[in-house]
PASEBA-1860 file (N, C-alpha, C; in nm, 3 decimals):
! residues 118
1> MSPYKIDE> 0.085/-0.117/0.000/0.000/0.000/0.000/0.090/0.124/0.000 ~ 0.067/0.212/-0.095/0.150/0.333/-0.105/0.100/0.440/-0.009 ~ 0.191/0.518/0.046/0.149/0.626/0.136/0.074/0.734/0.058 ~ -0.013/0.799/0.126/-0.093/0.905/0.064/-0.004/1.027/0.042 ~ -0.010/1.086/-0.078/0.070/1.203/-0.108/-0.022/1.318/-0.146 ~ 0.018/1.436/-0.106/-0.059/1.556/-0.135/0.031/1.655/-0.208 ~ -0.028/1.725/-0.301/0.046/1.824/-0.379/0.096/1.936/-0.287 ~ 0.210/1.992/-0.317/0.268/2.097/-0.233/0.181/2.221/-0.229
9> NVYNSLLE> 0.121/2.257/-0.342/0.032/2.375/-0.346/-0.092/2.354/-0.260 ~ -0.148/2.234/-0.266/-0.265/2.204/-0.185/-0.229/2.205/-0.037 ~ -0.111/2.150/-0.005/-0.066/2.149/0.134/-0.046/2.291/0.187 ~ 0.013/2.378/0.107/0.034/2.517/0.149/-0.098/2.591/0.167 ~ -0.192/2.568/0.076/-0.322/2.635/0.090/-0.397/2.581/0.212 ~ -0.381/2.452/0.242/-0.443/2.394/0.361/-0.385/2.456/0.488 ~ -0.254/2.473/0.492/-0.190/2.538/0.607/-0.236/2.682/0.621 ~ -0.252/2.750/0.509/-0.298/2.889/0.513/-0.440/2.899/0.566
17> LLNDAYFV> -0.527/2.806/0.524/-0.665/2.806/0.574/-0.669/2.774/0.724 ~ -0.584/2.682/0.768/-0.578/2.652/0.911/-0.529/2.772/0.991 ~ -0.435/2.845/0.935/-0.384/2.965/1.001/-0.494/3.071/1.008 ~ -0.571/3.085/0.901/-0.681/3.181/0.901/-0.789/3.141/1.002 ~ -0.812/3.011/1.018/-0.913/2.964/1.112/-0.875/2.998/1.255 ~ -0.747/3.009/1.283/-0.702/3.046/1.417/-0.745/3.188/1.451 ~ -0.746/3.275/1.352/-0.777/3.415/1.377/-0.926/3.446/1.366 ~ -1.009/3.347/1.343/-1.153/3.369/1.333/-1.211/3.410/1.468
25> DSKGNFTD> -1.151/3.365/1.577/-1.203/3.394/1.710/-1.174/3.537/1.755 ~ -1.125/3.620/1.667/-1.097/3.759/1.704/-1.228/3.838/1.710 ~ -1.221/3.957/1.766/-1.340/4.041/1.779/-1.390/4.082/1.641 ~ -1.521/4.089/1.629/-1.581/4.129/1.504/-1.599/4.279/1.494 ~ -1.635/4.323/1.376/-1.664/4.465/1.354/-1.804/4.497/1.405 ~ -1.835/4.625/1.411/-1.968/4.667/1.455/-2.075/4.615/1.359 ~ -2.043/4.609/1.230/-2.142/4.561/1.133/-2.175/4.414/1.155 ~ -2.082/4.337/1.212/-2.110/4.196/1.241/-2.213/4.180/1.352
33> FQFYHDDH> -2.221/4.277/1.442/-2.313/4.270/1.555/-2.435/4.360/1.536 ~ -2.453/4.414/1.419/-2.566/4.503/1.392/-2.698/4.430/1.412 ~ -2.697/4.299/1.387/-2.818/4.218/1.404/-2.869/4.225/1.548 ~ -2.778/4.227/1.644/-2.819/4.232/1.784/-2.861/4.372/1.827 ~ -2.802/4.474/1.767/-2.836/4.610/1.805/-2.969/4.655/1.744 ~ -3.000/4.605/1.625/-3.127/4.639/1.561/-3.234/4.542/1.610 ~ -3.276/4.558/1.734/-3.371/4.463/1.792/-3.514/4.515/1.794 ~ -3.541/4.621/1.720/-3.678/4.675/1.718/-3.775/4.576/1.656
41> WLSDSAVI> -3.726/4.486/1.571/-3.813/4.388/1.508/-3.864/4.284/1.608 ~ -3.797/4.270/1.722/-3.840/4.171/1.821/-3.976/4.204/1.880 ~ -4.013/4.333/1.881/-4.143/4.369/1.938/-4.258/4.321/1.850 ~ -4.233/4.299/1.721/-4.337/4.251/1.631/-4.316/4.105/1.591 ~ -4.240/4.031/1.668/-4.208/3.894/1.630/-4.306/3.795/1.692 ~ -4.318/3.682/1.625/-4.396/3.571/1.679/-4.305/3.492/1.772 ~ -4.358/3.449/1.884/-4.280/3.373/1.982/-4.329/3.228/1.977 ~ -4.236/3.138/1.957/-4.267/2.996/1.946/-4.194/2.922/2.057
49> DNLIYKRG> -4.268/2.846/2.137/-4.202/2.768/2.241/-4.166/2.631/2.185 ~ -4.051/2.581/2.224/-3.999/2.456/2.171/-3.945/2.374/2.288 ~ -3.995/2.252/2.302/-3.948/2.161/2.408/-3.860/2.054/2.346 ~ -3.741/2.037/2.402/-3.647/1.938/2.352/-3.603/1.849/2.468 ~ -3.614/1.719/2.448/-3.572/1.624/2.551/-3.424/1.591/2.530 ~ -3.341/1.630/2.626/-3.198/1.609/2.613/-3.140/1.573/2.750 ~ -3.069/1.463/2.756/-3.000/1.418/2.877/-3.093/1.407/2.998 ~ -3.212/1.356/2.976/-3.305/1.333/3.086/-3.382/1.455/3.132
57> EWNIELVF> -3.370/1.567/3.061/-3.443/1.688/3.099/-3.513/1.747/2.977 ~ -3.621/1.817/3.004/-3.694/1.887/2.900/-3.646/2.032/2.898 ~ -3.578/2.069/2.790/-3.527/2.206/2.775/-3.631/2.292/2.706 ~ -3.654/2.410/2.760/-3.747/2.505/2.701/-3.667/2.606/2.619 ~ -3.700/2.615/2.492/-3.638/2.714/2.405/-3.748/2.804/2.350 ~ -3.721/2.932/2.348/-3.813/3.027/2.285/-3.749/3.074/2.155 ~ -3.827/3.070/2.049/-3.782/3.116/1.918/-3.859/3.243/1.887 ~ -3.788/3.352/1.866/-3.847/3.480/1.827/-3.826/3.494/1.677
65> ALHTNPLK> -3.935/3.486/1.600/-3.926/3.492/1.454/-4.012/3.606/1.403 ~ -3.958/3.682/1.311/-4.033/3.791/1.249/-4.135/3.730/1.155 ~ -4.262/3.760/1.176/-4.367/3.692/1.098/-4.368/3.735/0.952 ~ -4.312/3.851/0.918/-4.305/3.891/0.778/-4.182/3.835/0.708 ~ -4.078/3.801/0.783/-3.957/3.740/0.729/-3.914/3.630/0.825 ~ -3.964/3.507/0.807/-3.939/3.402/0.906/-3.794/3.357/0.914 ~ -3.711/3.395/0.819/-3.570/3.358/0.827/-3.492/3.449/0.921 ~ -3.556/3.550/0.973/-3.494/3.638/1.072/-3.547/3.596/1.208
73> FIKRQIMS> -3.466/3.522/1.282/-3.511/3.470/1.411/-3.394/3.460/1.508 ~ -3.428/3.451/1.635/-3.332/3.428/1.742/-3.388/3.316/1.830 ~ -3.304/3.220/1.864/-3.346/3.109/1.950/-3.269/3.118/2.081 ~ -3.341/3.111/2.192/-3.279/3.119/2.324/-3.327/3.003/2.411 ~ -3.232/2.937/2.478/-3.269/2.835/2.575/-3.299/2.904/2.707 ~ -3.415/2.875/2.765/-3.461/2.945/2.883/-3.436/2.864/3.010 ~ -3.499/2.749/3.021/-3.491/2.666/3.142/-3.498/2.520/3.104 ~ -3.483/2.435/3.204/-3.502/2.292/3.183/-3.574/2.232/3.304
81> YSCLKKAT> -3.659/2.134/3.276/-3.737/2.065/3.379/-3.724/1.915/3.359 ~ -3.740/1.841/3.466/-3.737/1.695/3.455/-3.874/1.639/3.421 ~ -3.979/1.715/3.447/-4.117/1.671/3.423/-4.172/1.737/3.297 ~ -4.228/1.658/3.207/-4.283/1.712/3.082/-4.401/1.805/3.108 ~ -4.484/1.772/3.205/-4.602/1.855/3.233/-4.561/1.994/3.282 ~ -4.462/2.000/3.372/-4.413/2.129/3.420/-4.347/2.208/3.308 ~ -4.272/2.139/3.224/-4.203/2.206/3.114/-4.304/2.263/3.015 ~ -4.409/2.188/2.985/-4.512/2.236/2.892/-4.583/2.358/2.947
89> LSASLMRR> -4.620/2.352/3.074/-4.689/2.465/3.136/-4.599/2.588/3.142 ~ -4.474/2.571/3.182/-4.381/2.684/3.189/-4.353/2.742/3.052 ~ -4.338/2.657/2.952/-4.313/2.705/2.816/-4.430/2.789/2.766 ~ -4.551/2.744/2.794/-4.669/2.819/2.753/-4.675/2.956/2.822 ~ -4.647/2.958/2.952/-4.650/3.085/3.025/-4.539/3.179/2.978 ~ -4.420/3.126/2.955/-4.309/3.210/2.909/-4.335/3.265/2.770 ~ -4.395/3.183/2.683/-4.428/3.230/2.549/-4.528/3.345/2.555 ~ -4.629/3.331/2.640/-4.731/3.436/2.651/-4.674/3.563/2.712
97> MAAKDQRG> -4.580/3.550/2.807/-4.519/3.669/2.867/-4.426/3.740/2.768 ~ -4.356/3.663/2.686/-4.258/3.722/2.595/-4.322/3.781/2.471 ~ -4.439/3.735/2.435/-4.502/3.779/2.310/-4.572/3.913/2.328 ~ -4.563/3.995/2.225/-4.637/4.121/2.225/-4.785/4.091/2.212 ~ -4.816/3.997/2.123/-4.954/3.955/2.102/-4.976/3.827/2.182 ~ -5.032/3.839/2.302/-5.042/3.725/2.391/-5.147/3.623/2.348 ~ -5.234/3.661/2.257/-5.333/3.565/2.209/-5.270/3.464/2.113 ~ -5.154/3.498/2.058/-5.086/3.406/1.968/-5.133/3.412/1.825
105> TLEVKVED> -5.188/3.527/1.783/-5.235/3.537/1.645/-5.120/3.558/1.546 ~ -5.006/3.610/1.593/-4.889/3.619/1.505/-4.827/3.480/1.496 ~ -4.817/3.429/1.375/-4.762/3.295/1.360/-4.675/3.288/1.236 ~ -4.588/3.191/1.237/-4.499/3.165/1.124/-4.545/3.035/1.061 ~ -4.572/3.039/0.931/-4.620/2.922/0.860/-4.506/2.861/0.779 ~ -4.510/2.731/0.761/-4.405/2.663/0.686/-4.407/2.706/0.539 ~ -4.521/2.751/0.488/-4.530/2.796/0.350/-4.450/2.924/0.327 ~ -4.425/3.000/0.434/-4.349/3.125/0.421/-4.203/3.100/0.387
113> FKICCN> -4.154/2.979/0.410/-4.014/2.950/0.383/-3.986/2.920/0.236 ~ -4.090/2.892/0.159/-4.078/2.863/0.015/-3.975/2.752/-0.009 ~ -3.997/2.639/0.055/-3.905/2.526/0.044/-3.936/2.449/-0.083 ~ -3.832/2.420/-0.161/-3.846/2.341/-0.283/-3.790/2.202/-0.256 ~ -3.871/2.100/-0.273/-3.830/1.962/-0.241/-3.779/1.887/-0.364 ~ -3.716/1.954/-0.455/-3.662/1.886/-0.575/-3.533/1.818/-0.546
END
C-alpha cells in the first residue's frame, strides 16, 4: 500500500486556511453585531415555544421569529425541567409573557419559507 501524497500547493493552501481559522475567534466589527443592536423587530415577532428532551431533561427554548420574514429569528434556551407537564406549562407561560400579542395570532407558517423539495 502506497502512502498518501498531497500536492505541495494544496498542502500550502491547507496550512494557510488553518492559520486563518485560528484568527476567526478575534473580535468582530460593529457591522457583524448590527443584528443584535437592531432589535426593534423583536417587538413585532412571533414567539414559538420549543421543548427538547436532552439528557433526561426537558429544555425550554423560545424562538423569536419575524412573521413577515421568518428567516430572521433568534433562539434562546430558557430553562429545563425533569417533568414534561411542568415544562409544557412553563413554556406556555413564558411564550405568553414574551409575546407582544399574547393571544398568539402572530404565527410563522411553513409555506413562508418557500421550500423546494426537488
